[in-house]
Backbone as CSV, one residue per row, in Angstrom:
resi,resn,N_x,N_y,N_z,CA_x,CA_y,CA_z,C_x,C_y,C_z
1,UNK,17.592,34.582,-41.317,17.706,34.128,-39.917,18.803,34.929,-39.232
2,UNK,18.493,35.676,-38.212,19.498,36.478,-37.537,20.217,35.649,-36.480
3,UNK,21.298,36.219,-35.970,22.051,35.568,-34.901,21.680,36.164,-33.557
4,UNK,20.418,36.569,-33.431,19.979,37.257,-32.216,20.198,36.431,-30.958
5,UNK,20.213,35.098,-31.092,20.414,34.264,-29.922,21.785,34.401,-29.310
6,UNK,22.699,35.055,-30.012,24.055,35.233,-29.513,24.157,36.368,-28.502
7,UNK,23.096,37.151,-28.336,23.138,38.328,-27.477,22.084,38.240,-26.378
8,UNK,22.371,38.923,-25.278,21.419,39.010,-24.173,21.179,40.476,-23.858
9,UNK,19.990,40.960,-24.194,19.635,42.352,-23.929,18.559,42.453,-22.850
10,UNK,18.523,41.471,-21.969,17.569,41.501,-20.868,17.763,42.769,-20.036
11,UNK,16.686,43.487,-19.791,16.756,44.715,-19.009,16.968,45.961,-19.846
12,UNK,17.280,45.805,-21.137,17.492,46.952,-22.020,16.154,47.524,-22.482
13,UNK,16.111,48.848,-22.589,14.978,49.542,-23.182,15.414,50.022,-24.570
14,UNK,14.757,49.514,-25.591,15.149,49.788,-26.974,14.011,50.492,-27.703
15,UNK,14.343,51.560,-28.400,13.373,52.278,-29.228,13.793,52.144,-30.684
16,UNK,12.935,51.518,-31.492,13.207,51.362,-32.921,12.248,52.277,-33.679
17,UNK,12.769,53.367,-34.188,11.954,54.321,-34.937,11.780,53.770,-36.351
18,UNK,10.532,53.497,-36.719,10.287,52.849,-38.007,10.321,51.339,-37.890
19,UNK,9.929,50.815,-36.741,10.001,49.375,-36.505,8.735,48.613,-36.815
20,UNK,7.832,49.203,-37.586,6.553,48.550,-37.857,6.588,47.645,-39.077
21,UNK,7.595,47.786,-39.910,7.656,46.977,-41.135,9.088,46.888,-41.645
22,UNK,9.312,45.944,-42.548,10.583,45.840,-43.239,11.773,45.643,-42.321
23,UNK,12.860,46.306,-42.683,14.122,46.187,-41.956,13.981,46.574,-40.493
24,UNK,13.236,47.644,-40.234,13.048,48.083,-38.857,12.323,47.044,-38.018
25,UNK,11.335,46.384,-38.601,10.593,45.339,-37.882,11.492,44.150,-37.582
26,UNK,12.365,43.800,-38.524,13.320,42.709,-38.301,14.248,43.043,-37.139
27,UNK,14.719,44.284,-37.091,15.608,44.714,-36.013,14.875,44.674,-34.672
28,UNK,13.663,45.211,-34.639,12.878,45.226,-33.396,12.619,43.813,-32.905
29,UNK,12.269,42.905,-33.814,11.994,41.519,-33.441,13.235,40.843,-32.887
30,UNK,14.396,41.159,-33.462,15.648,40.560,-33.005,15.975,40.999,-31.587
31,UNK,15.773,42.279,-31.291,16.010,42.760,-29.927,15.045,42.093,-28.942
32,UNK,13.780,41.975,-29.337,12.801,41.359,-28.453,13.150,39.903,-28.176
33,UNK,13.644,39.196,-29.197,14.051,37.798,-29.015,15.224,37.670,-28.052
34,UNK,15.991,38.750,-27.920,17.148,38.755,-27.015,16.788,39.248,-25.624
35,UNK,15.498,39.469,-25.354,15.065,39.829,-24.010,14.839,41.298,-23.758
36,UNK,15.069,42.160,-24.754,14.899,43.596,-24.553,13.426,43.979,-24.520
37,UNK,13.124,45.068,-23.835,11.803,45.684,-23.905,11.845,46.675,-25.062
38,UNK,11.037,46.443,-26.069,11.151,47.188,-27.321,9.904,48.028,-27.575
39,UNK,10.137,49.277,-27.937,9.069,50.155,-28.409,9.344,50.476,-29.869
40,UNK,8.329,50.346,-30.712,8.476,50.709,-32.117,7.601,51.921,-32.402
41,UNK,7.978,52.673,-33.412,7.167,53.818,-33.819,6.726,53.650,-35.258
42,UNK,5.604,54.292,-35.559,5.090,54.363,-36.918,4.348,55.664,-37.083
43,UNK,3.880,55.927,-38.282,3.186,57.185,-38.529,1.681,57.077,-38.306
44,UNK,1.153,55.849,-38.243,-0.280,55.674,-38.038,-0.648,55.816,-36.560
45,UNK,-1.879,56.250,-36.321,-2.323,56.493,-34.956,-2.409,55.198,-34.152
46,UNK,-2.910,54.134,-34.764,-3.130,52.870,-34.064,-2.237,51.771,-34.616
47,UNK,-1.713,50.932,-33.737,-0.891,49.808,-34.176,-1.701,48.793,-34.978
48,UNK,-3.002,48.717,-34.721,-3.850,47.740,-35.395,-3.984,48.017,-36.886
49,UNK,-3.574,49.194,-37.330,-3.663,49.533,-38.746,-2.531,48.918,-39.559
50,UNK,-1.548,48.345,-38.874,-0.415,47.724,-39.577,-0.670,46.234,-39.780
51,UNK,-0.193,45.720,-40.899,-0.311,44.291,-41.174,0.691,43.480,-40.370
52,UNK,1.831,44.080,-40.015,2.863,43.374,-39.263,2.382,43.052,-37.856
53,UNK,2.909,41.979,-37.296,2.591,41.600,-35.917,3.418,42.452,-34.963
54,UNK,2.766,43.338,-34.260,3.447,44.248,-33.331,3.154,43.893,-31.878
55,UNK,2.621,42.707,-31.641,2.191,42.323,-30.300,3.343,42.225,-29.308
56,UNK,4.569,42.042,-29.801,5.716,41.893,-28.902,6.275,43.237,-28.440
57,UNK,5.725,44.342,-28.966,6.299,45.666,-28.700,5.277,46.620,-28.095
58,UNK,5.795,47.665,-27.463,4.991,48.848,-27.198,4.979,49.671,-28.478
59,UNK,3.983,50.535,-28.618,3.863,51.302,-29.865,3.623,52.774,-29.575
60,UNK,4.318,53.627,-30.355,4.104,55.069,-30.280,4.016,55.613,-31.703
61,UNK,3.105,56.539,-31.907,2.965,57.191,-33.202,3.828,58.453,-33.227
62,UNK,4.549,58.666,-34.342,5.379,59.870,-34.456,5.511,60.264,-35.922
63,UNK,5.523,61.555,-36.143,5.785,62.119,-37.466,7.086,62.910,-37.365
64,UNK,8.152,62.390,-37.948,9.465,63.021,-37.820,9.581,64.328,-38.591
65,UNK,8.553,64.667,-39.370,8.544,65.944,-40.075,7.806,67.016,-39.285
66,UNK,7.417,66.683,-38.041,6.707,67.624,-37.180,7.427,67.706,-35.839
67,UNK,7.900,68.907,-35.512,8.687,69.082,-34.293,7.875,68.740,-33.050
68,UNK,6.593,69.122,-33.025,5.775,68.849,-31.843,5.547,67.349,-31.650
69,UNK,5.508,66.613,-32.753,5.338,65.163,-32.661,6.597,64.517,-32.085
70,UNK,7.765,65.000,-32.506,9.026,64.485,-31.959,9.133,64.810,-30.479
71,UNK,8.745,66.033,-30.115,8.782,66.426,-28.699,7.876,65.522,-27.860
72,UNK,6.706,65.200,-28.400,5.781,64.331,-27.670,6.389,62.949,-27.457
73,UNK,7.005,62.379,-28.516,7.624,61.063,-28.379,8.739,61.100,-27.344
74,UNK,9.593,62.118,-27.422,10.701,62.230,-26.471,10.185,62.333,-25.042
75,UNK,9.038,62.982,-24.875,8.472,63.127,-23.541,7.938,61.828,-22.966
76,UNK,7.605,60.865,-23.834,7.094,59.579,-23.344,8.213,58.639,-22.912
77,UNK,9.446,58.964,-23.260,10.579,58.087,-22.955,11.146,58.434,-21.584
78,UNK,11.071,57.500,-20.665,11.640,57.704,-19.340,13.064,57.174,-19.243
79,UNK,13.293,56.051,-19.885,14.616,55.426,-19.865,14.867,54.791,-21.224
80,UNK,16.089,54.916,-21.717,16.418,54.330,-23.007,17.891,53.928,-23.030
81,UNK,18.150,52.740,-23.558,19.520,52.258,-23.703,19.983,52.243,-25.159
82,UNK,19.046,51.942,-26.058,19.388,51.829,-27.477,18.330,52.539,-28.311
83,UNK,18.797,53.395,-29.219,17.926,54.073,-30.175,18.340,53.641,-31.574
84,UNK,17.411,53.027,-32.304,17.670,52.606,-33.680,16.802,53.455,-34.605
85,UNK,17.444,54.110,-35.565,16.730,54.967,-36.502,16.556,54.230,-37.822
86,UNK,15.348,53.736,-38.068,15.081,52.932,-39.263,13.842,53.420,-40.000
87,UNK,13.491,54.692,-39.821,12.290,55.256,-40.445,12.669,56.043,-41.687
88,UNK,12.133,55.635,-42.828,12.367,56.363,-44.072,11.532,57.633,-44.094
89,UNK,11.941,58.553,-44.938,11.215,59.808,-45.089,10.061,59.602,-46.064
90,UNK,8.845,59.753,-45.579,7.654,59.606,-46.411,6.791,60.848,-46.246
91,UNK,7.117,61.875,-47.000,6.333,63.098,-46.924,5.019,62.923,-47.685
92,UNK,3.971,63.639,-47.273,2.674,63.512,-47.952,2.783,63.812,-49.446
93,UNK,2.050,63.020,-50.238,2.046,63.237,-51.684,1.437,64.598,-51.993
94,UNK,2.058,65.313,-52.908,1.536,66.608,-53.291,1.882,67.729,-52.332
95,UNK,2.875,67.488,-51.460,3.295,68.533,-50.522,3.811,69.744,-51.306
96,UNK,3.344,70.953,-50.977,3.802,72.142,-51.716,5.326,72.255,-51.698
97,UNK,5.924,72.700,-52.811,7.386,72.807,-52.898,7.996,73.623,-51.765
98,UNK,7.310,74.675,-51.359,7.847,75.504,-50.295,7.951,74.761,-48.975
99,UNK,6.925,73.961,-48.656,6.954,73.196,-47.405,7.977,72.071,-47.488
100,UNK,8.092,71.439,-48.656,9.086,70.391,-48.836,10.495,70.964,-48.646
101,UNK,10.738,72.154,-49.205,12.042,72.795,-49.053,12.315,73.119,-47.586
102,UNK,11.257,73.541,-46.863,11.411,73.838,-45.436,11.812,72.584,-44.659
103,UNK,11.126,71.460,-44.939,11.443,70.208,-44.253,12.882,69.787,-44.571
104,UNK,13.271,69.923,-45.843,14.627,69.545,-46.249,15.673,70.359,-45.507
105,UNK,15.486,71.666,-45.441,16.459,72.532,-44.774,16.459,72.287,-43.263
106,UNK,15.280,72.101,-42.678,15.203,71.841,-41.239,15.860,70.513,-40.890
107,UNK,15.704,69.521,-41.762,16.338,68.223,-41.525,17.844,68.344,-41.571
108,UNK,18.357,69.051,-42.578,19.808,69.245,-42.700,20.364,70.043,-41.526
109,UNK,19.550,70.914,-40.967,19.991,71.739,-39.832,19.802,71.031,-38.496
110,UNK,19.212,69.846,-38.518,19.005,69.103,-37.283,17.801,69.542,-36.487
111,UNK,16.876,70.266,-37.144,15.689,70.763,-36.450,14.465,69.886,-36.675
112,UNK,14.594,68.902,-37.553,13.542,67.931,-37.807,14.186,66.585,-38.124
113,UNK,13.361,65.553,-38.194,13.859,64.259,-38.637,14.647,63.499,-37.588
114,UNK,15.362,62.457,-38.015,16.085,61.576,-37.083,17.099,62.305,-36.205
115,UNK,17.790,63.290,-36.778,18.816,63.991,-35.998,18.206,64.746,-34.827
116,UNK,17.063,65.387,-35.060,16.416,66.135,-33.987,15.946,65.207,-32.877
117,UNK,15.376,64.065,-33.255,14.937,63.111,-32.241,16.120,62.610,-31.424
118,UNK,17.218,62.295,-32.097,18.415,61.826,-31.390,18.897,62.869,-30.393
119,UNK,18.909,64.122,-30.818,19.343,65.198,-29.934,18.418,65.332,-28.721
120,UNK,17.103,65.184,-28.956,16.154,65.299,-27.858,16.320,64.172,-26.836
121,UNK,16.844,63.022,-27.285,17.001,61.881,-26.388,18.435,61.730,-25.884
122,UNK,19.296,62.655,-26.236,20.720,62.525,-25.918,20.975,62.381,-24.426
123,UNK,20.386,63.225,-23.613,20.636,63.184,-22.174,20.123,61.881,-21.557
124,UNK,18.973,61.410,-22.022,18.425,60.163,-21.498,19.283,58.979,-21.925
125,UNK,19.820,59.008,-23.131,20.737,57.959,-23.567,22.000,57.974,-22.711
126,UNK,22.441,59.167,-22.342,23.642,59.300,-21.533,23.488,58.751,-20.129
127,UNK,22.255,58.532,-19.686,21.998,57.983,-18.353,21.921,56.460,-18.343
128,UNK,22.089,55.843,-19.515,22.009,54.389,-19.591,23.151,53.733,-18.827
129,UNK,22.862,52.717,-18.011,23.913,52.016,-17.267,24.600,50.923,-18.091
130,UNK,24.194,50.765,-19.356,24.769,49.717,-20.197,26.268,49.936,-20.381
131,UNK,27.010,48.851,-20.513,28.438,48.943,-20.750,28.679,49.709,-22.048
132,UNK,29.477,50.761,-21.960,29.708,51.606,-23.123,28.732,52.752,-23.238
133,UNK,27.702,52.765,-22.382,26.727,53.849,-22.386,25.586,53.612,-23.350
134,UNK,24.755,54.628,-23.521,23.651,54.536,-24.460,24.166,54.411,-25.877
135,UNK,23.338,53.869,-26.750,23.786,53.563,-28.103,22.770,54.034,-29.126
136,UNK,23.260,54.701,-30.160,22.440,55.110,-31.303,22.958,54.362,-32.526
137,UNK,22.043,53.751,-33.276,22.418,53.088,-34.521,21.546,53.643,-35.644
138,UNK,22.182,54.287,-36.615,21.487,54.749,-37.810,21.477,53.630,-38.849
139,UNK,20.372,53.467,-39.544,20.339,52.550,-40.673,20.279,53.373,-41.960
140,UNK,20.294,52.673,-43.089,20.252,53.366,-44.367,19.006,54.195,-44.563
141,UNK,17.951,53.922,-43.786,16.719,54.696,-43.915,16.962,56.180,-43.640
142,UNK,17.948,56.482,-42.810,18.242,57.882,-42.477,18.654,58.668,-43.721
143,UNK,19.296,57.990,-44.682,19.746,58.707,-45.876,18.580,59.234,-46.692
144,UNK,17.387,58.623,-46.564,16.235,59.111,-47.324,15.855,60.527,-46.888
145,UNK,16.124,60.857,-45.626,15.878,62.219,-45.154,16.901,63.183,-45.748
146,UNK,18.141,62.736,-45.840,19.190,63.592,-46.407,19.010,63.765,-47.908
147,UNK,18.333,62.798,-48.542,18.114,62.877,-49.983,17.069,63.917,-50.363
148,UNK,16.426,64.520,-49.384,15.517,65.623,-49.685,16.271,66.774,-50.337
149,UNK,17.579,66.853,-50.050,18.370,67.962,-50.590,19.725,67.505,-51.117
150,UNK,19.851,66.207,-51.425,21.140,65.696,-51.899,20.916,64.433,-52.723
151,UNK,21.912,64.068,-53.508,21.852,62.822,-54.263,22.030,61.647,-53.304
152,UNK,21.637,60.439,-53.705,21.831,59.276,-52.833,23.284,59.088,-52.415
153,UNK,24.208,59.304,-53.335,25.626,59.147,-53.006,26.069,60.187,-51.988
154,UNK,25.644,61.444,-52.194,26.007,62.509,-51.262,25.363,62.278,-49.904
155,UNK,24.142,61.745,-49.898,23.453,61.476,-48.636,24.197,60.421,-47.832
156,UNK,24.693,59.385,-48.495,25.452,58.353,-47.791,26.743,58.936,-47.228
157,UNK,27.425,59.757,-48.011,28.658,60.388,-47.508,28.369,61.264,-46.298
158,UNK,27.267,62.001,-46.373,26.910,62.888,-45.260,26.599,62.091,-43.998
159,UNK,25.926,60.947,-44.143,25.629,60.129,-42.974,26.903,59.577,-42.354
160,UNK,27.826,59.119,-43.188,29.105,58.607,-42.680,29.851,59.699,-41.923
161,UNK,29.889,60.891,-42.505,30.614,62.000,-41.872,29.941,62.460,-40.588
162,UNK,28.615,62.544,-40.595,27.902,62.985,-39.387,27.994,61.941,-38.283
163,UNK,28.056,60.672,-38.658,28.228,59.607,-37.662,29.580,59.743,-36.981
164,UNK,30.609,60.012,-37.764,31.950,60.182,-37.203,31.998,61.393,-36.263
165,UNK,31.366,62.490,-36.672,31.355,63.690,-35.822,30.610,63.434,-34.522
166,UNK,29.443,62.816,-34.628,28.654,62.549,-33.426,29.385,61.587,-32.500
167,UNK,30.078,60.599,-33.082,30.847,59.667,-32.262,31.875,60.394,-31.421
168,UNK,32.533,61.383,-32.017,33.534,62.173,-31.285,32.880,63.098,-30.261
169,UNK,31.843,63.791,-30.698,31.239,64.824,-29.853,30.441,64.266,-28.679
170,UNK,29.863,63.075,-28.838,28.985,62.545,-27.809,29.665,61.540,-26.888
171,UNK,30.915,61.199,-27.194,31.612,60.202,-26.373,31.705,60.652,-24.922
172,UNK,31.941,61.934,-24.709,32.049,62.447,-23.356,30.742,62.446,-22.599
173,UNK,29.624,62.277,-23.320,28.308,62.237,-22.688,27.872,60.816,-22.377
174,UNK,28.721,59.848,-22.723,28.365,58.457,-22.480,27.411,57.896,-23.510
175,UNK,27.490,58.400,-24.740,26.619,57.936,-25.821,27.467,57.544,-27.027
176,UNK,27.226,56.332,-27.535,27.916,55.877,-28.739,26.990,56.055,-29.940
177,UNK,27.562,56.437,-31.080,26.785,56.636,-32.304,27.478,55.911,-33.453
178,UNK,26.766,55.004,-34.080,27.297,54.257,-35.216,26.205,54.105,-36.277
179,UNK,26.597,53.634,-37.459,25.646,53.460,-38.552,25.868,52.130,-39.254
180,UNK,24.796,51.646,-39.872,24.847,50.433,-40.695,24.249,50.788,-42.047
181,UNK,25.039,50.613,-43.114,24.577,50.923,-44.459,24.669,49.700,-45.350
182,UNK,23.677,49.539,-46.192,23.720,48.479,-47.186,24.580,48.950,-48.347
183,UNK,25.542,48.128,-48.751,26.398,48.476,-49.877,25.564,48.592,-51.140
184,UNK,25.901,49.557,-51.975,25.157,49.750,-53.219,25.343,48.551,-54.127
185,UNK,24.243,48.141,-54.763,24.289,46.988,-55.645,25.037,47.313,-56.933
186,UNK,25.663,46.290,-57.501,26.366,46.444,-58.765,25.383,46.769,-59.874
187,UNK,25.813,47.667,-60.778,24.968,48.020,-61.914,25.464,47.345,-63.185
188,UNK,26.376,46.368,-63.061,26.862,45.646,-64.228,25.734,44.853,-64.874
189,UNK,25.736,44.768,-66.218,24.760,43.891,-66.877,24.931,42.469,-66.377
190,UNK,23.847,41.694,-66.409,23.854,40.346,-65.854,25.004,39.496,-66.395
191,UNK,25.303,39.621,-67.734,26.316,38.756,-68.322,27.719,39.083,-67.834
192,UNK,27.901,40.292,-67.251,29.205,40.667,-66.741,29.288,40.609,-65.220
193,UNK,28.188,40.218,-64.596,28.150,40.152,-63.135,28.953,38.963,-62.640
194,UNK,29.310,38.932,-61.336,30.053,37.794,-60.780,29.338,36.482,-61.034
195,UNK,30.090,35.398,-60.989,29.582,34.068,-61.322,28.517,33.555,-60.388
196,UNK,28.138,32.305,-60.585,26.990,31.723,-59.901,27.153,31.632,-58.399
197,UNK,28.391,31.557,-57.906,28.572,31.439,-56.464,28.081,32.677,-55.749
198,UNK,28.113,33.821,-56.429,27.660,35.061,-55.804,26.145,35.173,-55.772
199,UNK,25.474,34.347,-56.575,24.018,34.445,-56.640,23.321,33.485,-55.688
200,UNK,24.117,32.758,-54.913,23.500,31.879,-53.932,23.209,30.498,-54.471
201,UNK,23.776,30.110,-55.623,23.518,28.796,-56.170,24.811,28.045,-56.409
202,UNK,24.732,26.730,-56.580,25.897,25.919,-56.898,25.460,24.794,-57.820
203,UNK,26.382,24.325,-58.681,26.030,23.290,-59.641,26.303,21.910,-59.066
204,UNK,25.306,21.056,-59.169,25.429,19.676,-58.724,25.645,18.799,-59.949
205,UNK,25.856,17.505,-59.742,26.082,16.579,-60.841,24.924,16.648,-61.822
206,UNK,25.258,16.581,-63.130,24.226,16.648,-64.143,23.913,18.062,-64.564
207,UNK,24.650,19.033,-64.023,24.467,20.417,-64.432,23.260,21.091,-63.820
208,UNK,22.656,20.505,-62.787,21.481,21.095,-62.148,21.900,22.192,-61.185
209,UNK,21.253,23.337,-61.261,21.537,24.443,-60.348,20.759,24.242,-59.051
210,UNK,21.474,24.157,-57.948,20.852,23.971,-56.640,20.976,25.267,-55.856
211,UNK,19.853,25.801,-55.433,19.851,27.046,-54.666,20.171,26.773,-53.205
212,UNK,21.079,27.550,-52.664,21.393,27.452,-51.244,20.853,28.682,-50.543
213,UNK,20.414,28.498,-49.311,19.811,29.602,-48.561,20.837,30.687,-48.283
214,UNK,20.475,31.915,-48.571,21.334,33.062,-48.316,20.635,33.992,-47.331
215,UNK,21.387,34.589,-46.415,20.754,35.503,-45.464,20.193,36.724,-46.163
216,UNK,19.010,37.165,-45.746,18.440,38.379,-46.296,19.247,39.574,-45.810
217,UNK,19.244,40.646,-46.640,19.979,41.852,-46.255,19.434,42.414,-44.954
218,UNK,18.098,42.361,-44.774,17.507,42.861,-43.539,18.026,42.130,-42.323
219,UNK,18.227,40.814,-42.444,18.775,40.037,-41.338,20.210,40.454,-41.051
220,UNK,20.986,40.688,-42.109,22.381,41.091,-41.934,22.464,42.454,-41.246
221,UNK,21.566,43.360,-41.627,21.537,44.680,-40.981,21.141,44.533,-39.517
222,UNK,20.180,43.656,-39.233,19.768,43.420,-37.845,20.920,42.847,-37.032
223,UNK,21.656,41.890,-37.599,22.803,41.318,-36.901,23.832,42.391,-36.573
224,UNK,24.115,43.257,-37.550,25.097,44.322,-37.338,24.615,45.309,-36.277
225,UNK,23.312,45.595,-36.277,22.743,46.519,-35.296,22.852,45.950,-33.888
226,UNK,22.513,44.672,-33.739,22.626,44.031,-32.425,24.071,44.028,-31.946
227,UNK,25.000,43.764,-32.843,26.414,43.790,-32.455,26.816,45.172,-31.955
228,UNK,26.457,46.220,-32.689,26.846,47.574,-32.304,26.223,47.999,-30.980
229,UNK,25.064,47.430,-30.648,24.392,47.763,-29.385,24.875,46.906,-28.226
230,UNK,25.638,45.871,-28.513,26.048,44.911,-27.483,27.297,45.364,-26.732
231,UNK,27.580,44.678,-25.637,28.777,44.980,-24.848,30.046,44.691,-25.631
232,UNK,29.960,43.818,-26.644,31.138,43.506,-27.461,31.616,44.724,-28.240
233,UNK,30.712,45.689,-28.468,31.061,46.898,-29.213,31.094,48.125,-28.303
234,UNK,31.317,47.906,-27.015,31.242,49.001,-26.043,32.255,50.111,-26.306
235,UNK,33.329,49.792,-27.017,34.361,50.803,-27.302,34.300,51.317,-28.740
236,UNK,33.257,50.944,-29.461,33.135,51.349,-30.857,32.147,52.513,-30.980
237,UNK,32.601,53.597,-31.576,31.714,54.738,-31.812,32.227,55.520,-33.012
238,UNK,31.292,56.182,-33.698,31.654,56.993,-34.865,31.926,56.191,-36.110
239,UNK,31.549,54.915,-36.115,31.886,54.029,-37.232,30.652,53.710,-38.075
240,UNK,30.885,53.396,-39.335,29.821,52.973,-40.250,30.175,51.591,-40.807
241,UNK,29.297,50.618,-40.559,29.466,49.283,-41.102,28.693,49.169,-42.403
242,UNK,29.326,48.654,-43.442,28.666,48.470,-44.727,28.348,47.005,-44.930
243,UNK,27.081,46.713,-45.200,26.616,45.344,-45.365,26.459,45.046,-46.845
244,UNK,27.108,44.013,-47.329,27.026,43.652,-48.746,25.899,42.665,-48.979
């Protein structure tokens, strides 16, 4: 359950890249519940091909591994206040090594993927009248693009560093850039892991384990994303929030 009711995004135009399922869909739904006009993107041509309910959103198809597809999406955007990047990298199975290497290098160079789309929308984000200017929020899905040429740990470090650089470089353009990352799970064996309170349960009389409701990680990421896009975070840029 998100805290979306705490925010008012009436009049905001929000684009959630990868908002057709999972974490991205949770984020898109939270913005819509707060009054925003939300567009989600997916890789399929038609929204009807998705199992998720997309009726609350506008829909655009985009392939972030194709420059012409990114250009087309950017051309459809007339006004934007918030850009959320929640699309994982899903290259076609059996892609030749040479083409995969090309996509990896182009992504690292900012010529493909989430970074290229953000750059293409930079000027339009800078025209947002929202307090603090236009807002970009990267989610952990962005690291999957960086993992084309790096380890998961290195990809997370690179996202943190690039977020800080973009926060500095784009501040003068009226655009804030921040990220939300899920903290890596503990790899300790179960018997050495933290006690029962960390697992969402508590012991009642008679030794019975009673499960208490715990927020899903996707909800926590959505809450953090809404906060970073809100007027409460109008002076925050270049930062990475880690969600446990």
